[in-house]
C-alpha positions as CSV (number, residue, x, y, z in Angstrom):
1,M,0.0,0.0,0.0
2,E,1.3,3.4,-1.0
3,S,-0.4,6.7,-0.1
4,I,0.8,10.1,-1.5
5,A,-0.6,13.5,-0.6
6,S,0.7,17.0,-1.2
7,A,-0.2,20.5,0.2
8,P,0.9,24.0,-0.7
9,G,2.9,26.5,1.4
10,K,1.4,29.9,2.0
11,M,2.1,33.6,2.3
12,I,0.4,35.5,5.1
13,L,-0.2,38.9,3.5
14,F,-1.8,40.6,6.5
15,G,-2.7,39.7,10.1
16,E,0.2,37.8,11.6
17,H,0.0,37.5,15.4
18,A,-3.1,39.6,15.5
19,V,-5.1,36.6,14.1
20,V,-4.2,34.7,17.3
21,Y,-6.3,37.2,19.2
22,G,-9.4,37.1,17.0
23,E,-8.4,39.7,14.4
24,P,-8.8,38.9,10.7
25,A,-6.0,37.8,8.4
26,I,-5.4,37.4,4.7
27,A,-3.2,34.6,3.2
28,G,-2.8,32.7,0.0
29,A,-1.5,29.3,-1.1
30,V,1.7,29.5,-3.2
31,N,3.1,27.4,-6.0
32,K,5.5,25.6,-3.7
33,R,4.5,22.3,-2.1
34,V,5.2,19.6,0.4
35,T,4.7,16.0,-0.6
36,I,4.3,13.0,1.8
37,K,4.5,9.4,0.8
38,I,3.5,6.7,3.2
39,T,4.4,3.0,2.6
40,K,4.4,-0.1,4.8
41,S,7.8,-0.6,6.5
42,S,9.8,-3.7,5.6
43,T,11.1,-3.8,9.2
44,N,9.4,-3.6,12.6
45,S,10.2,0.1,12.9
46,S,8.5,3.2,11.6
47,I,10.8,5.6,9.8
48,F,10.5,9.3,9.0
49,K,12.9,10.5,6.4
50,S,13.6,13.3,3.9
51,D,16.4,13.4,1.4
52,D,15.6,17.0,0.7
53,L,16.4,17.9,4.3
54,G,19.0,15.3,4.9
55,F,17.6,13.4,7.8
56,E,16.2,10.1,8.9
57,A,14.7,9.1,12.2
58,E,13.2,6.0,13.8
59,L,9.9,6.7,15.5
60,N,8.2,5.4,18.6
61,T,4.7,6.4,17.7
62,R,3.1,5.2,21.0
63,N,5.3,7.5,23.2
64,K,6.0,10.4,20.7
65,R,9.7,9.7,20.8
66,Y,12.3,9.2,18.1
67,I,15.9,8.3,17.5
68,S,17.8,10.3,14.9
69,N,19.8,8.3,12.5
70,R,21.0,11.3,10.6
71,G,20.4,15.1,10.5
72,K,18.0,17.1,12.6
73,P,14.4,16.6,11.8
74,G,13.0,19.8,13.2
75,I,9.5,19.2,11.8
76,I,9.2,15.8,13.5
77,K,7.0,17.0,16.4
78,Y,4.1,17.4,14.1
79,I,4.6,14.0,12.6
80,L,4.8,12.3,16.0
81,E,1.6,14.1,17.2
82,I,-0.3,13.0,14.1
83,L,0.8,9.4,14.4
84,F,0.1,9.3,18.2
85,R,-3.5,10.5,17.6
86,F,-4.5,8.8,14.3
87,H,-2.2,5.9,13.5
88,D,-2.6,2.3,14.6
89,H,1.2,2.1,15.4
90,S,1.9,-0.4,12.7
91,P,5.4,0.1,11.1
92,I,5.4,2.5,8.2
93,V,7.8,4.7,6.3
94,I,7.0,8.4,5.9
95,D,9.0,10.1,3.1
96,L,8.9,13.9,3.0
97,S,9.9,16.0,-0.1
98,L,9.4,19.7,-0.4
99,D,10.4,22.9,-2.2
100,I,9.5,25.1,0.8
101,P,12.3,26.2,3.1
102,I,11.7,24.9,6.6
103,G,11.2,27.7,9.2
104,S,11.0,30.4,6.5
105,G,7.5,31.6,7.4
106,L,6.0,30.0,4.3
107,G,3.8,27.6,6.2
108,S,6.0,24.5,6.0
109,S,4.7,23.1,9.3
110,A,1.1,23.5,8.2
111,A,1.8,22.0,4.7
112,V,3.6,19.0,6.3
113,T,0.7,18.6,8.8
114,V,-2.1,18.7,6.2
115,S,-0.3,16.5,3.7
116,T,0.7,13.9,6.4
117,L,-2.9,13.7,7.8
118,A,-4.3,13.4,4.3
119,A,-1.8,10.7,3.3
120,L,-2.4,8.8,6.6
121,F,-6.2,9.0,6.4
122,N,-5.9,7.7,2.9
123,Y,-3.5,4.9,3.9
124,H,-6.0,3.7,6.5
125,G,-9.0,4.0,4.1
126,K,-10.6,6.6,6.4
127,K,-13.4,8.8,5.0
128,F,-12.7,12.5,5.3
129,N,-13.3,15.9,3.6
130,K,-11.4,19.1,3.5
131,N,-13.3,20.7,6.4
132,Y,-12.5,17.7,8.7
133,L,-8.9,17.7,7.5
134,A,-8.4,21.5,8.2
135,K,-10.0,21.1,11.6
136,K,-7.7,18.2,12.6
137,A,-4.6,19.9,11.2
138,H,-5.3,23.0,13.3
139,E,-5.7,20.8,16.4
140,I,-2.2,19.3,15.7
141,E,-0.6,22.7,15.2
142,S,-2.2,24.0,18.4
143,S,-1.0,21.0,20.4
144,V,2.5,21.3,19.1
145,Q,2.8,25.1,19.3
146,G,0.7,25.8,22.3
147,I,-1.4,28.3,20.5
148,A,-2.1,28.6,16.7
149,S,-4.4,30.2,14.3
150,P,-6.4,28.1,11.8
151,L,-5.1,30.3,9.0
152,D,-2.1,28.3,7.8
153,T,-3.8,24.9,7.9
154,S,-6.9,26.3,6.1
155,V,-4.8,27.8,3.3
156,S,-2.8,24.5,2.9
157,T,-6.1,22.6,2.8
158,F,-8.3,24.7,0.6
159,G,-5.7,26.7,-1.5
160,G,-6.4,30.0,-3.1
161,L,-6.4,33.5,-1.5
162,I,-8.5,33.7,1.6
163,Y,-9.8,36.1,4.2
164,L,-10.2,34.7,7.7
165,S,-12.9,36.7,9.6
166,R,-13.0,37.6,13.3
167,E,-15.6,34.8,13.6
168,K,-13.1,32.3,12.1
169,K,-15.1,32.0,8.9
170,I,-13.2,31.6,5.7
171,F,-14.0,33.7,2.7
172,K,-12.3,32.9,-0.6
173,F,-11.5,35.8,-2.9
174,T,-13.2,35.4,-6.3
175,N,-10.8,37.7,-8.0
176,K,-7.1,36.9,-8.2
177,L,-4.4,39.2,-7.1
178,Q,-2.7,39.7,-10.4
179,S,0.9,40.2,-9.3
180,S,4.1,38.3,-8.6
181,F,5.8,38.3,-5.2
182,V,9.4,37.9,-4.3
183,I,10.2,36.0,-1.1
184,G,13.4,36.8,0.7
185,Y,14.5,34.3,3.4
186,T,17.5,33.9,5.7
187,L,19.2,30.8,7.0
188,K,18.0,31.9,10.5
189,R,14.8,29.9,11.0
190,G,11.9,31.3,12.8
191,N,10.2,29.4,15.6
192,T,6.4,30.1,15.4
193,G,5.6,28.8,18.9
194,K,8.4,30.8,20.5
195,M,7.4,34.0,18.7
196,V,3.7,33.6,19.5
197,K,4.6,33.2,23.1
198,S,6.9,36.2,23.0
199,V,4.1,38.5,21.7
200,R,1.7,37.1,24.2
201,S,4.1,37.9,27.0
202,L,4.6,41.4,25.7
203,K,0.8,41.8,25.5
204,N,0.4,40.6,29.0
205,R,3.0,43.1,30.3
206,Y,1.8,46.1,28.3
207,S,-1.8,45.4,27.4
208,K,-2.9,49.1,27.1
209,I,-0.1,49.6,24.5
210,V,-0.1,46.3,22.7
211,D,-3.9,45.7,22.5
212,P,-4.4,48.8,20.2
213,I,-1.5,47.6,18.0
214,I,-3.3,44.2,17.6
215,T,-6.5,46.0,16.8
216,S,-4.8,48.2,14.2
217,I,-3.4,45.2,12.4
218,G,-6.9,43.9,12.2
219,E,-8.1,47.2,10.7
220,I,-5.2,47.1,8.2
221,T,-6.4,43.6,7.1
222,D,-9.9,44.9,6.5
223,E,-8.6,47.7,4.4
224,A,-6.4,45.3,2.4
225,K,-9.5,43.1,1.8
226,F,-11.1,46.1,0.1
227,A,-7.9,46.9,-1.8
228,I,-7.7,43.3,-3.2
229,A,-11.4,43.3,-4.2
230,H,-10.9,46.5,-6.2
231,N,-7.4,45.7,-7.4
232,N,-5.9,48.8,-5.8
233,Q,-2.3,47.9,-6.0
234,S,-1.0,51.2,-4.6
235,K,-3.1,51.0,-1.5
236,F,-2.2,47.3,-1.1
237,G,1.5,48.1,-1.0
238,E,1.1,51.0,1.4
239,L,-0.8,48.8,3.8
240,M,1.9,46.2,3.7
241,N,4.4,48.8,4.8
242,I,2.2,50.1,7.6
243,N,1.6,46.5,8.8
244,Q,5.4,45.9,8.8
245,G,5.9,48.9,11.2
246,L,3.4,47.4,13.6
247,L,5.0,44.0,13.5
248,D,8.3,45.6,14.3
249,S,6.8,47.2,17.4
250,L,5.8,43.7,18.6
251,G,9.4,42.6,18.6
252,V,9.2,40.0,15.9
253,N,11.6,41.7,13.5
254,T,15.3,40.9,13.1
255,K,18.2,42.8,11.5
256,E,18.2,40.3,8.6
257,L,14.5,40.6,7.9
258,S,14.6,44.4,8.2
259,R,17.5,44.6,5.8
260,M,15.5,42.6,3.2
261,V,12.4,44.7,3.7
262,Y,14.3,47.9,2.9
263,I,16.3,46.4,0.1
264,A,13.1,45.3,-1.6
265,R,11.5,48.7,-1.3
266,K,14.6,50.4,-2.6
267,A,14.6,48.1,-5.6
268,G,11.1,49.0,-6.5
269,A,8.7,46.8,-4.6
270,H,5.4,48.4,-4.0
271,G,5.3,47.1,-0.5
272,S,7.3,44.6,1.7
273,K,6.9,43.1,5.1
274,I,7.6,40.0,7.2
275,T,5.4,37.0,6.4
276,G,4.8,34.5,9.2
277,S,5.7,34.7,12.8
278,G,9.1,36.5,12.4
279,G,12.2,36.0,14.5
280,G,13.8,34.7,11.4
281,G,12.3,33.2,8.2
282,S,11.0,35.4,5.4
283,I,9.8,38.7,4.0
284,I,7.4,39.2,1.1
285,A,7.8,41.9,-1.5
286,F,4.8,42.9,-3.7
287,C,6.1,43.4,-7.2
288,P,3.6,44.4,-9.8
289,T,6.7,45.8,-11.5
290,N,10.4,45.4,-10.9
291,E,10.2,41.8,-10.0
292,E,13.5,40.8,-11.5
293,K,15.3,43.8,-9.9
294,V,13.9,43.0,-6.5
295,F,14.8,39.4,-6.8
296,R,18.4,40.2,-7.8
297,S,18.8,42.8,-5.1
298,I,17.7,40.5,-2.3
299,S,19.8,37.6,-3.7
300,K,23.0,39.6,-3.3
301,Y,22.8,39.1,0.5
302,D,20.1,36.4,1.2
303,N,18.0,33.8,-0.5
304,A,15.1,34.7,-2.8
305,L,12.2,33.0,-4.5
306,K,9.7,34.1,-7.1
307,V,6.2,32.9,-6.2
308,R,2.7,33.2,-7.4
309,F,-0.6,32.3,-5.8
310,S,-2.1,28.9,-6.4
311,N,-5.7,27.8,-6.3
312,E,-4.8,24.2,-5.6
313,G,-5.0,23.0,-2.0
314,V,-4.3,19.5,-0.7
315,I,-4.2,16.8,-3.3
316,V,-4.3,13.0,-2.6
317,Q,-3.1,10.8,-5.4
318,N,-6.0,8.7,-6.9
319,R,-8.5,10.2,-4.6
320,K,-10.8,13.2,-4.8
321,I,-11.4,15.2,-1.6
322,L,-14.4,17.5,-1.3
């Protein structure tokens, strides 16, 4: 038995951190994916491996433990939590391949979680739909991170460009954002759980100051929703820059991220900001024009990718999911 599933990474355009406290957010699936293949193990051990990341680990699925044979499988906590909850503990091999940098703020953990759940459910012949998959994927991320928004897992499950409301309802934009983006990312990985806890601690210490910042990020997201609906690229870029300033005030920026933000703007990006939790990871640059110049400028110092939005969400080989 072989079960294969894939899920896209994502860009958060607006609403990072604020979404954890009930504010809206906008995010979109990108044309970079994670693929999980599950097969029956030829030994008595379950194995999690990835040639792309250079690691292999032997899993104890009953106790959520592992022994590393090579490399450092940083994403393994999500795999162990999934197998502990949903697997029958029979020996399997999980093979991960991806073209999303781990810890870059492009939703690698959500894409791994969604694709692993889909592949595992399919492996066991379990009936499921996308709503159920998104719900369970969010539960896994919340368990591993301590606190998590349903945004990342929703995007990886459903694909497209979405607005997550204050009531946690998902609205898919009918019009596409007709522009390319450049992603700049550093070798310093962000830690979503750590950064979420850091902002929460800051909020607890200075609630009268931080609460209005969180609210303002939500207001920016609502303005951006209007800008997207009316294809107002100038307004969209301005709002990205304002959002970046507020994220900086929450302490999630770094010297490397800030450098890329300003390099992108100087090279002609209409807007640029952190995407994801910060503390490392990535920035996004909105490039209706000057895409190549922005890409080359960021690449002089850091890593860069050109990405576009994708309407495709999770895909399971030889199976249609509604």
